[in-house]
C-alpha positions in Angstrom: 10.9 0.8 33.6 14.6 2.0 34.1 15.3 5.7 33.1 13.9 6.7 29.9 13.7 4.3 27.6 10.9 3.3 26.0 9.2 -0.3 26.5 6.1 -1.8 25.5 3.2 -2.8 28.0 0.4 -4.8 27.8 -2.8 -4.1 29.9 -6.2 -5.8 29.4 -7.7 -2.4 30.1 -6.6 1.3 30.4 -6.8 3.3 33.9 -8.5 6.5 33.6 -4.7 9.1 33.2 -3.5 6.2 30.3 -7.0 6.5 28.8 -6.9 10.2 28.6 -3.4 10.0 27.2 -3.9 7.4 24.5 -7.1 9.3 23.3 -5.4 12.6 23.4 -2.8 10.9 21.4 -5.2 9.7 18.6 -6.6 13.2 18.1 -3.0 14.6 17.6 -2.6 11.8 15.1 -5.7 12.3 13.6 -5.3 16.3 13.0 -2.0 15.6 11.8 -2.5 12.9 9.3 -6.4 13.8 8.2 -7.3 10.8 8.8 -8.5 8.9 12.4 -5.7 6.4 13.2 -8.4 4.3 15.3 -11.8 3.0 14.6 -14.7 3.7 16.6 -14.7 0.2 18.4 -10.8 0.6 19.5 -12.0 4.1 21.2 -14.8 2.8 23.3 -12.4 0.0 24.2 -9.9 2.5 25.4 -12.6 4.6 27.2 -13.3 1.3 29.4 -12.8 1.8 32.8 -10.9 -1.4 34.2 -13.8 -2.3 36.2 -16.4 -2.0 33.3 -13.8 -4.2 31.0 -16.2 -7.0 29.6 -13.8 -8.4 27.1 -11.3 -11.0 27.2 -10.3 -10.7 23.8 -9.0 -7.2 24.1 -5.2 -6.1 24.4 -3.7 -2.7 24.8 -0.3 -1.9 23.8 1.6 1.1 25.3 4.8 2.1 24.3 5.7 4.2 27.3 8.8 6.4 28.6 10.1 8.0 31.6 9.5 7.7 35.3 7.5 5.3 36.2 4.9 6.9 38.4 4.0 9.5 35.4 5.2 8.2 32.3 4.3 9.5 28.8 2.4 7.4 26.0 4.4 7.8 23.0 2.8 5.2 20.7 -0.6 2.8 21.6 -1.7 -0.4 20.0 -5.0 -2.5 20.3 -5.4 -6.1 19.2 -8.8 -7.8 19.4 -8.4 -11.1 19.3 -11.9 -12.4 19.4 -10.9 -14.7 16.2 -8.0 -16.3 17.1 -6.8 -17.6 14.0 -6.7 -13.8 12.6 -6.9 -11.2 15.4 -7.0 -7.5 14.3 -5.0 -4.5 15.2 -4.1 -0.9 15.0 -1.3 1.1 15.9 -0.5 4.6 16.2 2.8 6.7 16.9 2.4 10.2 18.4 3.2 12.8 15.4 6.0 14.2 17.9 7.6 11.2 18.5 7.8 9.5 15.3 11.4 8.9 13.0 12.1 7.4 16.5 11.6 3.7 15.4 8.7 3.5 17.8 6.4 2.3 15.3 8.4 -0.7 14.2 8.8 -1.5 17.9 5.2 -1.7 18.7 4.5 -3.6 15.2 7.1 -6.1 15.8 5.9 -6.7 19.2 2.4 -7.7 17.8 4.1 -9.9 15.3 6.0 -11.7 17.8 2.7 -12.9 19.9 0.1 -12.5 17.3 2.2 -13.8 14.2 -1.3 -14.2 12.3 -2.5 -10.2 13.3 -3.9 -8.2 11.0 -3.0 -4.9 10.8 -5.3 -1.8 9.9 -4.2 1.2 8.5 -6.3 4.0 8.3 -6.3 6.1 5.1 -3.3 3.6 3.9 -0.9 6.2 4.7 2.7 6.4 3.3 4.5 5.9 6.3 2.2 2.9 7.6 2.7 1.3 4.1 6.5 1.8 4.1 6.4 0.7 8.0 4.1 -2.8 7.2 5.8 -3.6 3.8 9.3 -3.6 5.6 8.2 -6.9 7.7 6.8 -8.0 4.2 3.1 -7.9 5.2 0.9 -7.5 2.2 -3.0 -6.4 1.8 -5.3 -8.7 2.5 -8.4 -6.5 2.5 -9.8 -3.3 1.8 -12.2 -1.5 3.5 -13.5 1.5 1.2 -15.2 5.0 2.1 -18.0 5.7 -0.7 -19.4 9.0 -1.2 -22.5 10.8 -2.4 -24.2 14.3 -2.0 -27.8 14.3 -0.5 -28.4 18.1 -1.7 -28.6 20.0 -4.9 -29.2 19.0 -8.6 -26.8 15.9 -8.1 -28.4 14.7 -5.2 -31.3 12.8 -6.9 -33.5 11.4 -3.7 -37.1 10.5 -4.7 -39.5 12.4 -2.3 -41.5 9.0 -1.5 -39.6 5.4 -1.1 -42.3 2.2 -1.3 -42.0 -0.7 1.2 -43.6 -3.9 0.0 -47.4 -4.7 1.5 -47.3 -5.0 5.1 -44.1 -3.5 6.1 -43.6 -0.1 7.5 -40.4 2.1 9.0 -40.5 3.3 12.3 -37.6 4.6 14.6 -35.8 2.6 17.3 -37.1 2.8 20.9 -34.5 2.8 23.5 -35.0 -0.1 26.0 -37.3 -1.8 23.9 -35.6 -2.6 20.7 -32.4 -3.9 21.7 -32.4 -7.5 22.1 -34.7 -8.2 19.1 -31.9 -5.6 16.8 -28.9 -7.7 18.0 -30.7 -10.5 16.8 -31.5 -9.4 13.2 -28.2 -7.6 12.9 -26.2 -11.1 13.7 -28.1 -13.0 11.2 -27.6 -10.2 8.6 -24.0 -10.1 9.0 -23.2 -14.0 10.3 -20.3 -13.8 8.0 -19.0 -10.5 8.7 -15.7 -9.8 10.8 -16.6 -7.2 13.4 -20.7 -6.4 12.5 -21.8 -9.7 13.2 -20.1 -9.9 17.0 -22.0 -6.7 18.2 -22.8 -7.3 21.8 -25.7 -5.8 23.9 -22.6 -3.9 25.5 -21.6 -2.6 22.0 -25.0 -1.5 21.5 -25.5 0.6 24.9 -21.9 2.0 24.4 -23.3 3.9 21.4 -26.5 4.5 22.3 -24.3 6.8 25.3 -22.5 8.3 22.3 -23.2 12.0 21.8 -24.1 11.2 18.4 -26.8 8.4 19.0 -29.8 9.6 17.7 -33.0 6.9 17.7 -34.6 9.1 15.3 -32.1 8.3 12.5 -31.8 4.7 13.7 -34.3 3.3 11.2 -36.2 -0.4 11.4 -38.6 -1.6 9.1 -41.1 -3.9 10.6 -43.1 -6.9 9.3 -46.2 -6.2 10.6 -47.9 -9.5 9.3 -45.4 -11.3 11.6 -46.1 -10.1 15.5 -45.3 -12.1 18.2 -46.7 -13.0 21.6 -46.3 -9.8 22.9 -47.6 -7.4 20.1 -44.6 -6.9 18.9 -43.8 -6.9 14.7 -40.5 -8.4 13.5 -37.8 -6.5 12.4 -36.9 -7.6 8.5 -34.0 -4.6 8.0 -32.6 -1.7 9.5 -30.5 1.8 8.8 -28.6 3.2 11.5 -27.6 6.3 10.7 -25.0 8.4 12.4 -24.6 12.3 12.2 -21.2 12.8 14.1 -20.2 17.2 15.1 -16.7 15.5 16.8 -14.3 16.4 13.6 -15.7 20.3 12.7 -18.0 20.3 10.2 -20.9 17.2 10.6 -20.9 14.5 8.5 -23.8 12.2 7.7 -22.8 8.7 7.4 -24.7 5.4 6.6 -23.7 3.6 9.7 -25.1 -0.1 9.2 -27.5 -1.3 6.9 -29.0 -4.6 7.5 -31.4 -7.1 5.9 -32.6 -10.0 7.6 -31.9 -13.3 5.5 -35.4 -14.0 5.4 -36.3 -10.5 3.5 -33.6 -10.4 1.1 -34.5 -10.5 -2.6 -37.4 -7.9 -1.9 -35.5 -4.9 -2.8 -35.5 -3.8 1.6 -31.8 -2.9 1.3 -32.0 -0.2 -1.4 -35.6 1.1 0.2 -34.2 1.1 3.6 -31.0 3.1 2.5 -33.2 5.7 0.6 -34.7 6.5 3.6 -32.0 6.7 5.6 -30.6 9.1 3.4 -33.7 11.3 3.6 -33.1 11.2 6.9 -29.8 12.5 6.7 -30.8 15.3 4.4 -33.7 16.5 6.7 -31.3 16.8 9.2 -29.1 18.9 7.4 -26.2 16.7 5.8 -25.1 17.8 2.5 -22.6 14.6 2.2 -23.5 11.0 3.2 -20.6 8.6 3.6 -20.4 4.7 4.1 -18.0 1.5 4.1 -18.1 -1.4 2.6 -15.6 -3.9 1.9 -13.5 -3.8 -1.1 -14.2 -7.2 -2.6 -17.9 -7.0 -1.9 -18.8 -6.3 -5.6 -22.8 -6.8 -5.1 -22.6 -4.1 -2.4 -20.5 -1.6 -4.0 -22.5 -2.1 -7.6 -25.6 -1.4 -5.5 -24.3 1.8 -3.6 -23.1 2.8 -7.2 -26.2 2.5 -8.5 -27.5 4.9 -5.7 -24.9 7.5 -6.8 -22.0 6.5 -4.3 -18.7 6.8 -5.3 -15.6 5.5 -3.5 -13.7 8.5 -1.9 -11.3 6.9 0.5 -9.8 3.7 1.2 -8.6 1.4 4.6 -6.2 -1.4 4.5 -5.5 -4.7 6.3 -1.8 -5.8 6.3 -0.8 -9.6 7.2 1.8 -11.7 6.7 0.6 -13.8 3.3 -1.2 -12.8 0.5 -5.0 -14.5 0.6 -7.4 -11.8 0.7 -10.6 -12.1 2.6 
C-alpha cells in the first residue's frame, strides 16, 4: 500500500482492529444519515474473529489509506455470495471521507468482481440513489418498514388472543428449542432470500446479543403432535426484539413464521398479536416490522393489524426485473 493512496482490499474475515474500525465507521454513518448502513447479519459477520469465521460465502471489502501497519478505514463493503447468481452487498463510506469518489471506487470493485451483485440502500438515501443510478443500476427489490402504536387510544390491541384447540403458546427455551426452531424457520421461509438460510451459528450469535430475550421469543406448539421425547411440534412463532442500542428503545416484530402445515388457521395474526402484547408489557410504545414490498398478502395482513409504511430500504442491481 504505497504512500497515502486509497486501495480496496478483500478479506474473508476482519482482524480485531479493523473490525472495531468498521463498526465505529458504521456508527458514525448511522448518526450522520439517520439510518443504519449495515444489516444485523453484516454487523455480526464483521464482529467475528478470523478463527470464528465459518462462512465461506462472506467477503469484506475495505478502502484503506495510510501506512501499511496502521491504515485508516475510509469505506467498507460486505458481499454475501450464498446465492452465487445474485450476491447481496452493502456499502458505507465514512461521512468525513465523502465526496472523494470512494463510494464509486468501492461500487466499481464490487461490480467488476460480482457483476450480478444486488446492493442494498438502507433508507433509500439520495446520495446512494445518485451513486447507483450513475452505474445504470435499477431498483429490483423493496423492503418496507411498517410501524404502529401499541399504547394509547389508537393501539386497539385485544386483551386476549384465542388459539385453535390443541395449540398453546410458551417462551423459547435456550439450549432446548434451537434445532426444532431452525427446522420450522426453514420450512416457513423456504423461498426467502435471507431468513430461510439461518444456521445454528446465526441463531447462537443472536442469543448472545444484548437485546436477546427468550421471554419475547414466543412459540406456538401443537400439543396433539408430540415426539418420542415428549416435545410438542412447533406450529408457529413470533420472535420479538427490543433494541436499546440506538437511544430510545424500539420494539420490533423481528420474525413471524408459520409452518406450512398449519397455514390457513389464523396463526399468523394470532402470534403477531401475542408478540405485540409482549412488547406492550415490556414498555414499548411503538412496534415496527420489515416486509418485502411485493408481498401483497403480508402487507395486507399487517395493514389490517394497524401497521403503516414508515420507511423503505431498496436493492439495486443491473437490469429491471424485480424479485
